[in-house]
Backbone bond lengths (Angstrom), bond angles and torsions (degrees), N, CA, C in turn:
res aa  C-N    CA-C-N  psi(-1)  N-CA   C-N-CA  omega(-1)  CA-C   N-CA-C  phi
1 M - - - 1.531 - - 1.535 106.29 -
2 L 1.340 111.19 148.33 1.454 115.92 175.59 1.524 110.61 -83.56
3 L 1.314 113.10 135.81 1.497 118.09 -179.16 1.491 113.79 -76.45
4 A 1.260 118.01 -25.56 1.462 120.59 178.18 1.582 106.87 -146.98
5 F 1.284 115.78 139.88 1.429 121.53 176.21 1.446 111.98 -100.50
6 L 1.376 113.08 66.23 1.504 122.15 177.99 1.484 107.87 -100.66
7 L 1.307 119.34 134.94 1.392 128.91 -172.07 1.630 107.28 -98.59
8 A 1.271 112.53 123.70 1.439 117.41 -179.51 1.611 103.95 -114.06
9 S 1.296 115.65 121.34 1.428 118.54 -177.27 1.585 106.94 -89.39
10 L 1.342 109.00 104.44 1.518 114.82 -174.54 1.484 105.89 -109.45
11 L 1.274 120.62 118.63 1.482 126.74 -179.90 1.551 105.61 -82.16
12 A 1.302 117.09 104.25 1.427 123.21 -174.35 1.479 109.92 -87.28
13 Q 1.364 116.77 59.83 1.389 119.96 179.32 1.575 114.67 -87.92
14 D 1.370 111.83 -14.81 1.474 117.67 179.97 1.500 104.65 -125.41
15 S 1.297 120.15 119.58 1.402 123.90 179.84 1.535 116.21 -65.47
16 S 1.356 113.00 -12.12 1.470 118.17 178.17 1.541 112.76 -75.35
17 S 1.372 116.58 -20.35 1.412 120.33 -178.21 1.532 107.24 -78.05
18 V 1.329 117.37 -45.31 1.424 120.62 -179.27 1.470 106.50 -135.09
19 G 1.342 116.38 103.80 1.544 119.82 -173.58 1.507 105.61 -146.42
20 R 1.369 113.29 172.61 1.430 120.91 179.39 1.523 112.90 -67.46
21 S 1.247 114.28 143.30 1.504 118.08 -175.75 1.504 104.62 -141.55
22 P 1.376 114.74 118.27 1.481 121.20 176.79 1.471 118.21 -73.70
23 N 1.403 115.28 -17.53 1.446 124.26 -172.22 1.555 112.13 -89.74
24 A 1.226 118.29 103.41 1.499 114.41 176.86 1.478 112.03 -83.97
25 A 1.312 117.22 163.63 1.473 119.81 179.51 1.517 109.64 -66.95
26 I 1.311 115.06 134.13 1.434 120.94 -178.54 1.556 107.05 -82.30
27 G 1.383 108.97 135.74 1.464 120.94 172.54 1.598 110.12 86.70
28 R 1.310 120.60 -3.12 1.425 114.00 177.70 1.608 109.30 -150.43
29 Q 1.220 115.99 157.03 1.529 118.89 -178.40 1.497 107.56 -73.75
30 P 1.307 118.85 134.37 1.504 121.33 175.36 1.527 109.47 -55.92
31 R 1.256 114.97 145.71 1.511 119.46 174.19 1.447 111.78 -80.51
32 T 1.310 122.30 171.82 1.406 126.85 -175.57 1.557 111.18 -112.39
33 I 1.299 115.15 149.37 1.449 124.58 172.51 1.511 109.99 -128.89
34 A 1.283 120.21 166.11 1.448 122.37 177.24 1.607 101.90 -127.50
35 I 1.346 114.69 142.12 1.521 117.31 179.86 1.575 104.42 -132.42
36 D 1.340 110.33 156.16 1.507 112.22 177.93 1.458 113.22 -77.65
37 D 1.338 113.46 165.23 1.465 121.26 -173.44 1.560 110.41 -63.63
38 A 1.282 119.15 -36.62 1.486 119.92 176.34 1.456 111.52 -62.60
39 F 1.396 118.98 -42.71 1.475 114.80 176.74 1.564 112.35 -66.54
40 A 1.329 115.79 -35.61 1.523 116.18 -179.55 1.484 110.30 -66.68
41 E 1.277 119.15 -34.39 1.486 121.92 -179.05 1.558 107.91 -72.93
42 R 1.315 119.23 -38.85 1.533 121.90 -174.78 1.545 106.50 -73.53
43 A 1.300 116.27 -41.93 1.490 118.10 -172.15 1.468 111.69 -94.17
44 H 1.362 116.79 -1.38 1.567 121.46 -178.99 1.455 109.18 58.13
45 L 1.293 116.63 48.51 1.489 123.25 173.81 1.521 113.32 -102.58
46 K 1.317 115.11 154.67 1.443 121.02 177.58 1.462 108.04 -143.62
47 V 1.368 117.45 165.99 1.522 122.49 -179.39 1.500 105.68 -63.37
48 G 1.348 110.42 130.67 1.521 125.08 179.35 1.480 112.76 101.46
49 D 1.393 122.00 -13.21 1.434 120.23 173.09 1.427 114.19 -61.28
50 R 1.350 120.74 148.19 1.400 124.01 170.32 1.509 113.75 -98.13
51 V 1.252 114.54 134.14 1.531 119.09 179.52 1.485 110.67 -130.56
52 S 1.297 118.26 161.19 1.492 123.19 178.19 1.502 110.07 -113.40
53 I 1.275 120.88 126.52 1.462 121.47 178.97 1.530 105.38 -113.63
54 S 1.343 112.30 138.87 1.449 120.01 -176.69 1.523 110.44 -145.10
55 V 1.247 114.73 163.44 1.573 120.86 -176.41 1.513 108.24 -69.05
56 A 1.270 119.44 -35.74 1.413 122.38 -177.78 1.491 111.64 -145.63
57 P 1.331 118.21 155.58 1.539 118.65 178.47 1.474 111.69 -57.50
58 G 1.273 117.92 138.93 1.478 124.54 175.67 1.489 113.69 86.19
59 M 1.305 123.33 -6.10 1.403 127.60 178.96 1.525 109.64 -86.10
60 A 1.305 118.58 156.76 1.484 123.47 173.49 1.504 107.32 -68.18
61 G 1.366 115.35 137.72 1.430 117.43 -176.04 1.504 111.09 -131.28
62 D 1.182 116.58 -178.33 1.560 126.21 -179.87 1.423 111.21 -95.74
63 T 1.357 115.52 120.48 1.449 117.21 175.33 1.428 115.73 -76.42
64 V 1.378 114.84 131.95 1.497 120.84 -177.03 1.497 106.20 -134.75
65 V 1.319 113.62 169.65 1.460 121.36 -178.80 1.518 108.18 -114.68
66 V 1.315 118.56 138.70 1.474 123.19 176.44 1.516 103.83 -71.86
67 G 1.381 118.84 107.25 1.444 118.92 179.92 1.545 113.67 -94.07
68 A 1.342 117.07 -17.94 1.488 117.25 -176.90 1.478 105.96 -160.24
69 I 1.332 113.92 150.88 1.436 121.23 170.20 1.550 111.94 -116.74
70 V 1.310 117.09 118.92 1.469 120.66 -168.81 1.516 107.25 -98.99
71 K 1.241 115.53 138.05 1.516 121.27 173.96 1.488 109.89 -72.40
72 R 1.283 118.79 132.25 1.448 122.43 179.25 1.479 111.10 -68.61
73 G 1.343 117.42 139.45 1.456 122.54 175.77 1.511 116.93 -75.32
74 A 1.308 116.72 164.14 1.487 120.18 176.73 1.504 111.96 -91.05
75 D 1.316 114.75 80.59 1.442 120.03 -176.22 1.539 106.95 -113.08
76 P 1.406 115.11 112.10 1.487 118.58 -173.64 1.605 110.25 -64.92
77 S 1.379 122.26 -22.99 1.431 118.71 -177.22 1.561 107.82 -79.15
78 E 1.234 123.22 -6.47 1.439 123.28 -176.46 1.501 113.64 -116.16
79 V 1.391 115.40 7.73 1.456 116.92 -175.58 1.499 114.26 -63.65
80 A 1.374 116.94 -45.98 1.483 120.38 -169.85 1.565 109.61 -97.18
81 R 1.341 119.82 5.16 1.487 119.95 -179.67 1.469 112.71 -72.39
82 G 1.293 116.56 -42.81 1.501 122.30 -177.19 1.480 116.12 73.03
83 D 1.317 112.37 18.97 1.556 117.15 174.67 1.501 111.51 -71.70
84 L 1.263 114.57 150.93 1.486 121.93 175.15 1.538 112.09 -112.18
85 R 1.265 121.35 131.43 1.453 125.92 -164.17 1.568 109.91 -104.62
86 V 1.333 114.56 140.87 1.463 124.70 172.18 1.484 110.06 -132.18
87 R 1.324 115.36 129.06 1.528 121.31 172.49 1.556 109.78 -102.41
88 M 1.315 115.07 122.14 1.402 120.48 -174.50 1.563 110.72 -132.18
89 H 1.234 117.91 175.32 1.492 125.07 171.37 1.465 110.94 -62.57
90 L 1.293 120.56 154.29 1.453 122.01 -174.17 1.563 106.40 -67.73
91 D 1.258 118.54 -48.80 1.517 116.86 -178.68 1.619 113.10 -59.30
92 Q 1.285 112.35 -33.64 1.509 116.04 176.28 1.530 109.21 -66.86
93 L 1.306 117.89 -42.67 1.440 121.68 178.11 1.518 113.69 -61.76
94 Q 1.314 113.65 -42.93 1.479 121.89 176.67 1.491 111.11 -60.01
95 A 1.344 119.46 -45.19 1.425 124.38 174.39 1.495 116.09 -60.31
96 V 1.301 119.28 -45.49 1.417 123.99 -178.83 1.510 111.18 -68.25
97 A 1.387 112.47 -46.18 1.470 116.41 -175.36 1.536 112.39 -77.69
98 G 1.342 118.81 -22.92 1.409 122.17 179.96 1.511 113.42 73.65
99 Y 1.316 115.98 23.64 1.547 119.02 -176.25 1.494 109.87 -93.30
100 G 1.347 121.77 -15.64 1.433 121.24 -179.09 1.555 106.15 68.98
101 D 1.329 116.39 -131.28 1.429 121.29 -172.27 1.632 107.91 -94.59
102 R 1.290 118.46 44.08 1.474 121.07 -179.72 1.519 108.35 -130.80
103 V 1.331 116.15 152.19 1.490 123.22 176.08 1.523 107.34 -134.02
104 D 1.251 115.95 155.01 1.457 121.63 174.80 1.540 109.66 -81.13
105 R 1.202 118.68 -45.87 1.504 123.25 179.75 1.532 110.30 -154.67
106 F 1.226 116.87 155.66 1.499 127.32 178.18 1.504 107.52 -138.56
107 A 1.307 117.64 157.05 1.405 125.01 179.19 1.536 110.50 -113.60
108 I 1.309 118.71 142.78 1.427 122.03 177.98 1.536 111.73 -120.91
109 S 1.266 119.43 122.54 1.504 120.94 -179.91 1.556 108.57 -90.00
110 T 1.327 114.76 131.25 1.388 122.07 -175.79 1.546 111.20 -118.92
111 T 1.281 114.88 159.42 1.478 121.53 -177.86 1.499 109.61 -85.78
112 P 1.325 123.89 157.34 1.430 120.91 -176.56 1.557 113.92 -63.74
113 A 1.345 115.40 -18.34 1.481 118.68 -179.67 1.512 111.16 -93.17
114 A 1.251 120.55 -0.26 1.478 125.51 -178.42 1.574 109.13 -61.67
115 D 1.383 115.35 143.98 1.428 118.77 173.68 1.610 105.43 -92.36
116 I 1.341 112.40 95.93 1.419 119.91 -175.04 1.612 113.60 -60.16
117 P 1.349 117.72 -50.56 1.503 117.80 178.63 1.563 114.38 -54.98
118 R 1.432 113.66 -37.75 1.449 114.52 -179.51 1.558 111.66 -73.92
119 L 1.310 116.11 -34.52 1.454 123.58 172.50 1.487 112.52 -55.05
120 I 1.353 113.02 -49.20 1.503 119.63 -176.99 1.518 108.89 -64.02
121 D 1.312 115.66 -41.28 1.509 117.44 178.70 1.510 113.78 -61.98
122 R 1.384 115.47 -38.85 1.500 121.84 -178.44 1.561 108.39 -69.32
123 I 1.332 117.62 -40.80 1.505 117.31 178.48 1.510 111.81 -67.96
124 N 1.364 119.51 -38.89 1.418 120.30 -179.97 1.538 113.24 -70.80
125 G 1.392 115.53 -21.40 1.468 117.50 177.92 1.519 110.96 -94.88
126 V 1.324 124.54 6.81 1.425 124.30 176.79 1.545 110.69 -67.71
127 A 1.313 116.84 -43.34 1.520 120.44 -176.55 1.459 108.43 -163.97
128 F 1.276 116.63 161.49 1.412 120.66 -178.84 1.581 111.03 -72.02
129 G 1.336 115.08 136.91 1.454 116.95 -177.59 1.469 115.69 100.92
130 F 1.347 118.98 -11.45 1.403 122.34 177.36 1.557 109.53 -80.49
131 Q 1.295 119.58 139.59 1.408 123.45 176.83 1.518 109.08 -143.26
132 A 1.260 116.86 112.60 1.496 121.09 -177.62 1.550 110.62 -97.09
133 Y 1.274 122.92 148.15 1.379 130.02 179.98 1.482 111.50 -138.46
134 R 1.316 117.26 149.33 1.479 117.43 170.82 1.572 110.02 -74.53
135 S 1.265 117.11 153.92 1.444 119.92 -176.86 1.564 106.14 -69.65
136 H 1.340 115.72 -32.93 1.518 118.43 176.78 1.530 109.97 -61.15
137 D 1.316 117.73 -42.95 1.381 119.92 -176.51 1.515 111.03 -64.60
138 I 1.309 115.88 -44.00 1.438 120.57 177.81 1.555 113.75 -60.16
139 A 1.390 113.58 -37.67 1.448 117.96 -177.96 1.567 109.90 -71.23
140 V 1.367 113.07 -32.97 1.544 115.52 177.12 1.470 109.00 -69.81
141 E 1.356 119.02 -43.42 1.478 121.45 -178.48 1.504 113.24 -61.18
142 T 1.359 116.45 -41.99 1.433 119.64 -177.43 1.497 114.72 -80.25
143 S 1.349 115.55 -8.73 1.510 122.35 179.50 1.537 115.79 -102.67
144 R 1.386 112.21 10.94 1.493 114.43 -177.34 1.573 112.16 -59.15
145 T 1.303 113.44 -36.88 1.493 117.92 178.62 1.529 112.35 -57.72
146 F 1.291 112.04 -43.48 1.469 119.13 -178.78 1.458 111.92 -70.48
147 Q 1.420 119.38 -31.07 1.466 122.49 174.53 1.455 110.98 -67.27
148 V 1.374 118.71 -36.02 1.521 118.53 175.95 1.479 110.07 -67.35
149 V 1.326 117.30 -41.23 1.520 120.98 177.24 1.490 107.95 -60.37
150 S 1.293 120.89 -45.78 1.455 123.59 176.91 1.479 116.49 -56.44
151 R 1.399 115.35 -40.33 1.463 117.09 177.73 1.520 109.28 -72.18
152 F 1.307 117.67 -36.37 1.474 116.73 178.33 1.467 111.17 -63.14
153 H 1.424 117.72 -42.95 1.449 117.62 176.29 1.537 114.95 -63.08
154 R 1.406 116.93 -32.86 1.421 119.91 177.16 1.497 110.48 -68.13
155 A 1.307 119.57 -36.43 1.472 123.18 176.16 1.545 110.98 -65.85
156 I 1.329 116.49 -40.29 1.489 120.73 179.23 1.627 106.95 -64.03
157 G 1.378 112.62 -41.79 1.446 115.87 -175.73 1.574 108.72 -65.33
158 I 1.366 119.04 -38.78 1.450 119.00 -178.81 1.551 109.82 -66.95
159 I 1.314 114.44 -43.93 1.500 117.66 175.25 1.544 114.55 -54.62
160 T 1.442 111.86 -45.89 1.450 117.23 179.69 1.445 109.18 -62.58
161 I 1.359 120.80 -42.09 1.451 120.27 -177.72 1.587 113.05 -62.95
162 V 1.307 113.17 -42.69 1.405 117.42 178.57 1.544 114.79 -64.05
163 A 1.338 115.32 -41.23 1.444 122.38 174.49 1.577 111.99 -63.32
164 S 1.303 114.23 -41.74 1.490 118.72 -176.89 1.458 110.56 -72.18
165 S 1.373 120.59 -30.37 1.431 121.56 176.81 1.546 110.41 -70.24
166 V 1.236 115.18 -43.51 1.570 117.38 173.12 1.397 113.78 -58.84
167 F 1.408 119.35 -42.74 1.436 122.94 -178.04 1.563 109.61 -68.85
168 L 1.335 117.41 -39.24 1.387 121.87 176.20 1.572 113.34 -62.08
169 L 1.298 115.67 -40.85 1.524 121.41 178.34 1.505 105.44 -66.26
170 C 1.279 123.80 -43.75 1.500 123.52 -178.62 1.455 108.90 -60.38
171 I 1.393 118.67 -47.29 1.374 121.68 179.71 1.504 118.27 -59.71
172 M 1.378 112.61 -39.63 1.442 115.37 173.18 1.458 113.88 -67.93
173 V 1.344 120.60 -40.77 1.426 121.19 177.97 1.545 111.10 -62.81
174 L 1.267 118.11 -39.57 1.493 117.97 173.09 1.400 114.74 -63.17
175 K 1.311 117.23 -43.26 1.484 125.03 -179.07 1.515 112.86 -61.07
176 V 1.309 112.97 -42.61 1.439 121.45 -179.39 1.617 108.84 -73.59
177 E 1.254 117.05 -37.49 1.493 121.03 178.83 1.583 109.06 -64.91
178 E 1.320 119.36 -32.55 1.458 119.67 179.45 1.529 108.63 -73.97
179 R 1.266 122.37 -15.73 1.381 123.32 178.71 1.559 115.71 -105.49
180 R 1.272 112.48 26.42 1.479 121.05 -179.56 1.599 109.37 -50.86
181 R 1.380 112.93 -50.31 1.476 116.58 -174.45 1.478 111.22 -69.20
182 D 1.233 119.95 -37.34 1.446 125.39 179.82 1.630 108.28 -62.58
183 I 1.307 114.14 -45.33 1.444 118.58 -178.36 1.575 108.88 -63.98
184 A 1.441 112.48 -43.98 1.411 115.93 178.38 1.507 114.08 -63.27
185 A 1.268 119.86 -39.58 1.483 122.93 176.36 1.573 110.98 -60.29
186 L 1.372 115.20 -41.75 1.424 116.56 -179.17 1.560 110.24 -69.47
187 R 1.301 119.35 -32.41 1.350 122.82 179.89 1.555 110.97 -69.24
188 L 1.386 113.95 -37.71 1.520 119.38 177.35 1.533 112.85 -71.87
189 M 1.344 112.82 -24.14 1.528 116.64 172.34 1.485 119.42 -75.87
190 G 1.338 109.20 -4.78 1.467 116.63 178.34 1.500 113.73 99.34
191 I 1.317 118.46 6.87 1.476 119.51 175.53 1.473 108.93 -68.66
192 S 1.264 121.41 134.03 1.458 125.80 -177.69 1.611 110.72 -75.20
193 R 1.270 109.05 157.94 1.507 114.36 177.72 1.432 113.36 -58.97
194 A 1.311 115.87 -41.76 1.524 120.27 -175.50 1.573 108.87 -65.06
195 T 1.358 115.86 -37.71 1.383 115.93 -179.92 1.596 112.87 -68.71
196 V 1.301 114.56 -40.03 1.510 118.54 176.44 1.489 111.90 -65.20
197 M 1.324 114.75 -40.01 1.508 117.95 177.06 1.505 111.06 -64.86
198 R 1.383 114.84 -41.22 1.488 117.68 -176.43 1.571 109.19 -65.79
199 A 1.361 117.38 -34.52 1.479 119.39 175.67 1.496 112.10 -62.88
200 I 1.265 115.85 -43.10 1.461 123.15 -175.55 1.570 107.85 -64.78
201 V 1.410 116.68 -45.62 1.449 124.05 -178.84 1.560 105.14 -63.42
202 I 1.190 121.12 -46.91 1.511 122.34 -176.94 1.497 110.08 -60.52
203 E 1.356 116.60 -47.35 1.444 121.20 176.09 1.513 108.85 -57.84
204 A 1.299 121.93 -44.27 1.444 119.25 -178.17 1.560 109.97 -69.04
205 A 1.327 118.02 -32.61 1.454 118.76 178.18 1.553 111.52 -63.43
206 L 1.345 108.84 -44.53 1.539 117.48 179.20 1.630 112.65 -59.25
207 V 1.286 111.77 -43.92 1.427 118.13 173.57 1.547 113.81 -56.83
208 A 1.379 114.28 -44.21 1.449 120.26 -178.49 1.530 111.80 -66.88
209 V 1.318 115.51 -42.58 1.474 120.61 176.82 1.487 113.68 -60.93
210 L 1.319 116.37 -49.19 1.405 123.03 176.28 1.646 114.04 -58.75
211 G 1.298 112.62 -43.90 1.411 121.83 174.75 1.571 110.18 -58.70
212 S 1.352 116.83 -44.15 1.408 123.47 -179.04 1.605 110.38 -67.00
213 A 1.291 113.80 -39.76 1.475 114.40 178.38 1.615 111.61 -66.00
214 L 1.368 114.43 -40.48 1.462 116.46 171.74 1.402 114.60 -63.44
215 G 1.283 117.74 -37.89 1.532 119.74 178.35 1.495 112.19 -68.88
216 V 1.338 120.92 -33.84 1.444 120.75 177.87 1.528 111.17 -71.94
217 A 1.351 116.14 -34.38 1.508 120.08 179.61 1.599 105.80 -67.51
218 I 1.283 115.47 -45.78 1.507 115.58 -177.67 1.534 109.89 -64.84
219 G 1.360 116.11 -40.92 1.423 119.39 -177.38 1.472 109.59 -64.16
220 W 1.310 117.60 -41.56 1.514 119.26 -179.26 1.486 110.79 -64.49
221 A 1.336 116.56 -38.10 1.474 118.45 -178.33 1.542 109.95 -71.52
222 I 1.276 114.82 -35.09 1.487 116.60 178.37 1.518 111.04 -70.13
223 S 1.297 116.04 -36.86 1.479 118.91 175.66 1.438 112.89 -61.29
224 L 1.342 116.57 -46.83 1.531 114.51 172.27 1.513 117.80 -56.84
225 V 1.293 117.09 -37.05 1.495 121.33 176.55 1.520 111.05 -63.69
226 V 1.327 114.43 -44.28 1.483 122.92 -176.15 1.552 107.17 -64.53
227 N 1.292 117.24 -49.00 1.528 118.44 179.09 1.475 110.96 -65.13
228 W 1.242 121.70 -42.63 1.458 122.09 177.91 1.466 115.02 -60.30
229 H 1.354 116.80 -38.91 1.482 119.11 -177.70 1.536 110.40 -74.23
230 Y 1.346 117.17 -48.68 1.483 119.43 -171.78 1.559 110.01 -82.37
231 Q 1.269 121.66 -28.48 1.479 119.03 169.02 1.461 113.73 -65.92
232 A 1.386 120.68 -30.59 1.426 124.30 169.35 1.536 114.79 -69.82
233 L 1.294 111.49 -41.54 1.471 119.46 -177.92 1.572 112.21 -65.74
234 Y 1.332 116.13 -46.51 1.517 122.34 -177.36 1.477 110.68 -95.33
235 Q 1.323 120.37 -5.65 1.455 122.43 178.97 1.602 108.76 53.71
236 T 1.337 111.97 59.65 1.453 118.14 -179.94 1.523 110.71 -145.18
237 P 1.256 117.18 146.69 1.533 118.84 176.97 1.523 113.12 -81.09
238 L 1.342 116.55 4.47 1.455 119.87 -174.18 1.518 107.97 -66.24
239 A 1.325 117.36 136.81 1.492 122.64 -179.77 1.584 106.28 -89.41
240 F 1.293 111.93 116.02 1.494 116.37 -179.53 1.542 114.11 -85.49
241 S 1.316 113.55 -18.80 1.445 119.28 177.97 1.453 109.44 -142.06
242 I 1.293 121.01 132.14 1.421 127.40 176.62 1.496 113.95 -132.79
243 V 1.287 117.41 141.30 1.477 123.80 172.55 1.539 109.55 -113.56
244 T 1.343 114.77 106.63 1.468 123.46 -172.58 1.536 110.69 -101.46
245 A 1.350 115.42 155.63 1.480 118.01 177.98 1.465 113.35 -60.10
246 P 1.279 124.94 -39.75 1.470 121.86 178.99 1.567 110.72 -64.32
247 T 1.356 116.23 -35.44 1.472 119.20 173.79 1.454 116.76 -62.06
248 I 1.353 112.59 -38.54 1.525 119.05 178.79 1.511 108.52 -71.36
249 A 1.383 118.66 -45.44 1.451 120.80 177.62 1.451 112.19 -58.34
250 F 1.324 118.87 -41.77 1.492 124.08 -175.50 1.545 107.61 -67.24
251 A 1.346 117.20 -45.92 1.471 121.92 -179.86 1.540 112.60 -65.57
252 V 1.318 117.14 -39.09 1.471 116.70 179.74 1.575 108.87 -71.73
253 S 1.308 118.17 -43.17 1.451 121.28 179.84 1.565 112.58 -59.99
254 L 1.368 112.60 -44.49 1.474 116.89 179.40 1.608 109.26 -66.93
255 S 1.245 115.11 -34.32 1.550 116.34 -177.65 1.519 108.54 -73.56
256 L 1.295 115.48 -35.83 1.460 120.71 175.76 1.558 111.98 -62.82
257 L 1.245 111.32 -44.66 1.559 119.88 -177.18 1.583 105.69 -61.94
258 L 1.316 113.84 -52.35 1.463 121.08 -177.54 1.594 110.30 -64.67
259 G 1.285 116.99 -34.90 1.461 115.34 176.34 1.554 114.14 -66.94
260 I 1.343 111.74 -45.37 1.428 116.80 178.07 1.577 114.26 -60.48
261 T 1.330 112.33 -40.40 1.423 119.06 177.91 1.492 110.35 -61.66
262 A 1.294 113.10 -48.02 1.527 119.30 -179.06 1.539 109.45 -62.35
263 G 1.288 118.58 -41.27 1.425 120.19 179.55 1.586 113.35 -63.69
264 V 1.380 111.04 -43.08 1.556 116.28 177.76 1.538 109.14 -58.41
265 M 1.335 111.88 -53.00 1.485 115.92 -175.37 1.586 113.39 -64.19
266 A 1.306 116.80 -32.92 1.518 119.56 178.98 1.467 111.57 -70.40
267 S 1.358 114.31 -36.18 1.477 121.68 -174.33 1.456 114.72 -83.36
268 L 1.316 120.49 -25.93 1.469 127.13 -172.50 1.568 107.76 -57.87
269 R 1.329 116.04 -48.45 1.536 119.19 -174.34 1.599 114.86 -65.62
270 L 1.353 110.35 -33.24 1.479 114.01 -175.05 1.524 110.23 -81.12
271 V 1.382 114.02 -40.29 1.515 116.60 179.98 1.519 110.99 -65.45
272 R 1.284 119.38 -27.04 1.448 120.14 178.36 1.584 115.14 -84.47
273 T 1.320 112.61 -12.37 1.499 117.87 174.86 1.523 114.06 -82.24
274 P 1.357 120.52 130.08 1.444 119.23 179.49 1.570 113.09 -56.84
275 P 1.356 113.37 144.47 1.538 117.14 -177.36 1.496 113.78 -51.73
276 L 1.321 116.04 -46.67 1.488 116.32 -176.01 1.550 109.49 -67.27
277 A 1.245 123.92 -27.65 1.378 123.51 171.68 1.551 116.56 -66.80
278 L 1.332 113.34 -33.06 1.399 119.17 173.08 1.544 112.51 -67.86
279 F 1.261 117.29 -26.21 1.490 121.13 175.48 1.451 110.72 -81.76
280 G 1.307 117.43 -6.71 1.470 120.16 -178.15 1.491 117.41 84.14
281 R 1.348 113.60 25.07 1.478 121.86 -179.88 1.492 112.84 -121.22
């Protein structure tokens, strides 16, 4: 068992720093460490392999055994860093880091009933230089880049919706204009304006629904490709693209609304025009 689950970000750019070592410590059983799956894949390590950890490349190190391979978490703040993680005993970490009895940061787990503001004040008042933060505040601070990207995507989505609505309106106007004679014939046969307009609006709604279904299918396929590529590139289980039920419902509803609006606007001018005028007479 590991005595402390402290994470040391070890950039394994040089295999001399963390590499295979056939020489076990004499007189005692080698201790264990845990490495993340990205490190295991890059260094071709597996559970039971012996490695040597040292402060610097080329120095004599401590022989340890890979006791576990930990799956990397989906943390957006660490996607592009490329660090490889090792979990080791506290005294091993102190020796490698050279910090002695110091730490950069530590985490405290609280119960749901804990008074978090009071606890933060008590920690900050223990000694000069302490600064406590909520985990939520840290997550928000480290995710500002993703918030900017999210706003950028939202702006692109709004522009796309406006452009698609104009395009849909133009398509419906052209489609209805091509059927001037058909509409005129229906009017001369005694079909009411409301019935003709209702038929055009229903047709526009069907076109919008079918287009939405096709768009959802394409978006879902693209989302799978994006996740497959970037999860392999960054070696993370983080989902870079997701298609959720609320997103689908919003897209279909908006498309249906725009389709009905385009159908109404395209049909209004023709149903108000006398039938003989539609024939060009």
